[in-house]
N, C-alpha and C positions, 0 to 999 in steps of 0.2 A: 078331147081339151075344152072347158068351155070356157066363159068368157071371166069369169072370175081366173081362173088359173093363167089366164093370157094377160091379164091385165095384173096382175099382181107381180108377171114374170118380168114386162112391160117395165113397169115401176122399180122391179127390182136393178135392170140394166141401165135405163135412166138414170137411177140413184148413184151408179158407179162410174158412169160415166161423164156427170158433173164432179164427183168426188175426183177421179184420177185425169180428169181430161183439165179441169182446173190447176193441180199442181205440176202439170206436163206445160200448160200455157204460163203461169207462174214461173217456173222451174227455167224454163227453154226457150224461151219467148221474150215475156216482160221483164225478167232478171237483166239479162242480154241487154235489152233496149233503156232501162233504167239509169243503166251507168252511166251515163253521157249526162244523168244531169245531179247537180250538185245536191251532194248528203242530205243537207236539211233538209228539201224537197224531196227527195228519192224518198229519204226513211216515213217523211209524211204520205207518200204518196202510196208508200207499201204498207201503213198502218189506215187506209181509207181501203187500200186491196184486203187485207185480211180480215180486216172488221165485217167487211161485204162479205167476201167467198165464207171465211166459216160459219155463219149465219147457215148457207148453205151446206154447208160441208154435214153440220148436225143435222139437218133434214134429211140429207141424205143416209147418214147413219142410221136415225130412225128407221127408213127405210128400209134399208138395206136387212135391218137385224129381221124386221117383224116379215119383211115379202121372202127374207132367204128361211125362215123359220117356217113360216106357213108350208113354202113350197117341200121340203124335209118333211114335213110333217103328212100335207099330201100326197109325197110321192114315196116315200120310206117308211111311214106309219111303222106295218106290221114288219121291220126288216130292217134288217143294219144298213146305213147308208155305204154308200158306193167310196171307196178310198179319195179320190178328187174330189168329192162334195165335202169329205171331213179337213181335207187339208184346206181347203177355201172358210170353211168356218174358223179355224188357227190361227191361218194366215188375217181372214180377217178383224178376231178380235184382236190378232197385233198390231193390226194398224188403228182399232179404235181405241189400244192402250197409248200407240205413241200418241196419235193426233190428241188425245184427254190430257197427256203431259203438256204437250205443246201449247193447247190454248189454256190449261190454268194456270202452266208454269212460266216459260219463257218469251210467250205471247203479251201477258200481263205484265211482267218488267217490261219488255219492248214497249209495250203500249204506254205504259205510265212515265219512259225514259221520253219519244217522242213527243208527249203532254208537255213533259217538264224544260224540251228542249233542249237534253242532254243529249247531243246527236252522236257525238263519240261512244257512248254508254249503248245506245240503241244501236250503233251499227255494228258494237260488237255480238251485242246478244243475238242480232238477225245474221252473221255469220257464225257463230260458233256455235248456238245453241237450236236455232228455228231452220237455216238451211239443211245441217243434216239429219234432222227428223225429215223434213220434208223431201229432202233426195230418199230414204229410206222408203219411207212411206210410198212414193212414186214407183221404185222400186217393185216393193210389195204389189200394187196395184194393179201393174202391168203386166206382173205374175197371174194375178187373181184371175184377170182377163183372158190372158193363154191358157190358163188351166180352166176356167169357165166356158171358151170355146172350144176345146179340145178332149175336157176331161171325160167326156159321155163316149170315146172314142178307146180309152186305155183300156 
């Protein structure tokens, strides 16, 4: 394995850690703590958190796709890939689809509602549309990590 291989694999792992770790922090740590803040301040905080975090998620997605397919082509170009790689690929695209919908639909509506100080609307969007997608992607991301760590042994 050469330095390029190592760099690409490291970038892939770090991007996954940023995305999944950020979701874990938001869902399991920040959300419960933020419940103590009154809704207008809490929702404004979430807008700031999501606005910053989602930029990192887009970068993570770019890195994961580029490094993932680079690794796939470097290791499996002459043959078909293994089952765990195929599963990770499809779960990854599913996560990207969920995130893209989250970003372009409910997040944009949430942002507009917060900016217009329609806090009940913003809270409903976050609770009913954003939170379930984040929970699904956190679950899928955790599964991706488990498959990535153990799949080679299947």
